[in-house]
C-alpha positions in Angstrom: -18.5 15.9 16.0 -17.4 14.7 12.6 -15.2 11.6 12.7 -12.3 11.2 10.4 -10.3 8.1 9.3 -7.4 6.9 7.2 -7.7 3.7 5.1 -4.2 3.4 3.8 -1.3 3.3 6.4 2.1 1.5 6.7 4.2 0.5 9.6 7.7 -0.8 10.2 6.4 -4.3 9.3 6.7 -3.2 5.7 8.2 0.2 4.6 6.8 2.6 7.2 9.0 4.1 10.0 6.5 3.9 12.9 5.7 0.5 14.6 2.1 -0.7 14.8 2.0 0.5 18.4 3.5 3.9 17.6 0.9 4.3 14.8 -1.9 3.6 17.3 -0.6 6.3 19.7 -0.1 8.7 16.8 -3.6 8.1 15.4 -5.0 8.8 18.9 -3.0 12.0 19.0 -4.5 13.0 15.6 -8.0 12.3 17.0 -8.7 9.7 14.2 -11.8 7.5 14.7 -10.2 4.7 12.8 -7.3 3.7 10.6 -6.5 0.7 8.4 -3.1 -0.9 8.8 -2.3 -1.9 5.2 1.3 -3.1 5.1 2.6 -4.5 1.9 1.8 -8.2 1.4 1.7 -9.0 5.2 -0.6 -8.8 8.1 2.1 -9.4 10.7 1.6 -6.0 12.3 -2.1 -6.4 13.0 -1.8 -8.3 16.3 0.3 -5.5 17.8 -2.0 -2.8 16.6 -5.1 -4.4 18.0 -3.5 -5.2 21.3 -2.3 -1.6 21.7 -5.7 -0.1 20.8 -7.6 -2.4 23.2 -9.9 -0.5 25.5 -9.6 2.8 23.5 -12.0 4.5 21.1 -9.7 4.0 18.2 -11.0 1.4 15.7 -8.3 -0.6 13.9 -9.4 -1.9 10.5 -7.5 -5.1 9.5 -6.0 -4.4 6.1 -3.2 -5.2 3.6 -1.8 -3.8 0.4 -1.1 -6.4 -2.3 1.4 -5.5 -5.0 0.5 -7.0 -8.4 1.5 -6.6 -12.1 -0.8 -5.8 -15.0 0.9 -5.3 -18.4 4.3 -4.9 -16.7 2.9 -2.1 -14.5 2.7 -2.2 -10.7 -0.9 -2.2 -9.6 -1.7 -2.0 -5.9 -4.8 -3.5 -4.4 -5.7 -2.7 -0.8 -7.8 -5.1 1.2 -10.0 -3.8 4.1 -11.8 -5.6 6.8 -10.0 -8.9 6.0 -10.3 -12.0 8.2 -6.5 -12.0 8.6 -6.5 -15.1 10.9 -8.2 -17.2 8.2 -5.9 -20.2 7.5 -6.7 -20.4 3.8 -6.1 -16.6 3.4 -2.7 -16.8 5.1 -1.7 -19.9 3.1 -2.4 -18.1 -0.2 -0.8 -14.9 1.1 2.5 -16.9 1.7 2.5 -17.7 -2.0 2.2 -13.9 -2.8 5.1 -13.4 -0.4 7.2 -15.9 -2.2 6.7 -13.9 -5.4 8.0 -10.8 -3.6 11.1 -12.6 -2.3 11.9 -13.8 -5.9 11.5 -10.2 -7.2 13.8 -8.8 -4.5 16.5 -11.3 -5.3 16.3 -10.2 -9.0 16.5 -6.5 -8.0 19.6 -7.2 -5.9 21.3 -9.0 -8.8 20.6 -6.0 -11.1 21.9 -3.5 -8.6 25.1 -5.7 -8.1 25.6 -5.4 -11.9 25.5 -1.6 -11.5 28.5 -1.9 -9.1 26.4 -1.7 -5.9 27.5 -3.8 -2.9 24.2 -5.3 -1.8 23.0 -8.7 -0.8 20.4 -10.4 1.5 22.7 -10.3 4.5 23.3 -6.6 4.3 19.5 -6.0 3.8 18.6 -8.1 6.7 21.1 -6.2 8.9 19.6 -2.9 7.7 16.0 -3.8 7.8 15.4 -6.7 10.3 11.8 -8.0 10.6 10.5 -6.1 7.6 8.9 -7.2 4.3 11.2 -5.5 1.9 9.8 -3.2 -0.8 11.5 -0.9 -3.3 11.4 1.8 -0.7 13.8 -0.4 1.4 16.3 -0.7 -1.5 16.0 3.1 -2.1 16.8 3.8 1.5 19.7 1.4 1.4 21.2 3.1 -1.7 20.7 6.5 0.0 22.2 5.5 3.3 25.2 3.9 1.6 25.7 7.1 -0.5 25.1 5.5 -3.9 22.5 8.2 -4.5 21.9 11.7 -3.1 18.2 11.1 -2.3 15.4 8.5 -2.1 13.9 10.1 -5.2 17.2 9.7 -7.1 17.3 6.0 -6.1 13.8 5.5 -7.7 14.6 7.6 -10.8 17.9 5.9 -11.6 17.2 2.4 -10.5 13.9 1.4 -9.1 10.9 3.1 -10.6 8.9 1.5 -13.5 11.1 1.3 -16.6 14.3 2.2 -14.6 17.3 0.0 -15.2 16.8 -2.2 -12.0 13.0 -2.4 -12.1 11.6 -6.0 -11.9 7.9 -6.6 -12.3 6.1 -9.0 -9.9 5.7 -12.5 -11.4 2.5 -14.4 -11.6 0.6 -12.1 -9.3 -2.2 -10.3 -11.1 -4.6 -7.7 -9.6 -7.4 -10.2 -10.3 -5.7 -12.8 -8.0 -5.3 -10.1 -5.3 -9.1 -9.3 -5.5 -9.9 -13.0 -5.2 -7.5 -13.4 -2.2 -9.0 -10.4 -0.4 -12.5 -11.8 -1.0 -11.4 -15.2 0.3 -10.4 -13.4 3.4 -13.8 -11.8 3.6 -12.5 -8.3 2.8 -13.2 -5.4 0.4 -10.8 -5.0 -2.5 -9.8 -1.4 -3.3 -7.7 -0.1 -6.3 -5.1 2.0 -4.6 -3.9 5.4 -5.9 -4.9 4.8 -9.6 -3.5 8.1 -10.7 0.0 6.9 -9.7 -0.1 4.3 -12.5 0.4 7.3 -14.9 -1.9 5.5 -17.4 -3.8 7.6 -20.0 -7.5 8.2 -19.1 -8.5 5.6 -21.8 -6.1 2.9 -20.5 -7.0 3.6 -16.9 -10.7 3.4 -17.8 -10.1 0.0 -19.5 -8.2 -1.3 -16.4 -10.9 -0.2 -14.0 -13.6 -1.8 -16.2 -11.6 -5.1 -16.2 -11.1 -4.9 -12.4 -14.8 -4.1 -11.7 -15.8 -7.1 -13.8 -13.5 -9.2 -11.7 -15.2 -8.2 -8.4 -13.3 -5.0 -7.4 -15.3 -3.3 -4.6 -13.9 0.2 -4.5 -11.3 2.7 -5.6 -9.3 5.3 -3.8 -11.0 8.6 -4.7 -9.3 10.5 -1.8 -5.5 10.4 -1.7 -2.6 12.5 -0.5 -1.2 13.5 -3.9 -4.4 14.0 -5.9 -5.2 17.3 -7.5 -8.8 18.5 -7.5 -9.0 17.3 -11.1 -7.6 13.9 -10.2 -10.2 13.5 -7.5 -13.0 14.4 -9.7 -11.8 12.0 -12.5 -11.5 9.1 -10.1 -14.9 9.8 -8.5 -16.6 9.9 -11.9 -14.8 6.6 -12.8 -16.1 5.0 -9.6 -19.6 6.1 -10.4 -19.5 4.8 -14.0 -18.3 1.4 -12.8 -20.5 1.1 -9.7 -17.5 1.1 -7.3 -17.5 2.5 -3.8 -15.1 5.2 -2.6 -12.2 4.8 -0.3 -9.4 7.1 0.8 -6.1 7.1 2.6 -2.9 9.1 3.2 -0.5 6.3 2.3 1.4 7.3 5.5 4.9 5.9 5.7 6.4 8.1 8.5 9.8 9.6 7.6 10.0 7.5 4.4 7.5 9.9 3.0 8.0 13.0 5.2 5.7 15.2 3.3 2.7 12.8 4.0 1.1 12.9 7.4 -1.3 10.4 9.0 -4.9 11.2 8.4 -4.4 14.5 6.5 -1.8 13.7 3.8 -0.2 16.9 2.6 -2.4 18.8 5.0 -5.8 19.1 3.4 -6.9 15.4 3.1 -10.1 14.6 5.0 -11.7 11.2 4.9 -15.0 11.1 6.8 -16.1 8.0 8.7 -19.1 7.8 6.3 -16.7 6.5 3.6 -16.1 3.4 5.7 -19.8 2.9 6.5 -20.6 3.0 2.8 -17.9 0.6 2.0 -19.3 -1.8 4.6 -22.9 -1.3 3.6 
């Protein structure tokens, strides 16, 4: 029987709505052979996921998604098979997290200037024990009726070039690749199509990333069209990069995306993981 996997998944430890334990049970329900827990800038959910999956046939792949900035654009690098207990890895990761904290404070200041009542105390109350991302700010704005939808929160305030957008400081995709390699993992360029770069600029970025040690690129992803998939697969081939794939599941924060199958037709065979590890 063919085995399927998902190499890009989020829990409540970052901006998903299922806990690591709930994800394990859901992945078992979906008959997945493996999934990678890739929370934003944190590995805090991995212990719980591994403990819950103990003794089952489900393979947990230790992962992370690092948010970086290149030419004022958000570039996400996923790390797979990382040695997350490595002390040096965790020490460097805490520096990445400091950069996220600084960014979040700046976003809150800009939102306050727009007449929105928001601060760290209110965010902690709304999202305890989570690493805050823009998705958390979007949910806060929606739940406090400043916007009519999560999409409106991004369009008006939080997406690239919106009035309250703040790029990450001092964290480049090249540093992320290095950090993942220091943790013994594989560095993957996540959802390159979402950068909305022209083909030429995207090609240039992928070339630069490949020269700096990038291992792979997400060729299979929930929102890709057939043309997108073909484009990224050809790009991977040109630059000697391996393929990866994931749903980018966030639970009810992205209700149209399901674990393992994305919008319904995503299929990531186990062979993808084997080739990444080869």
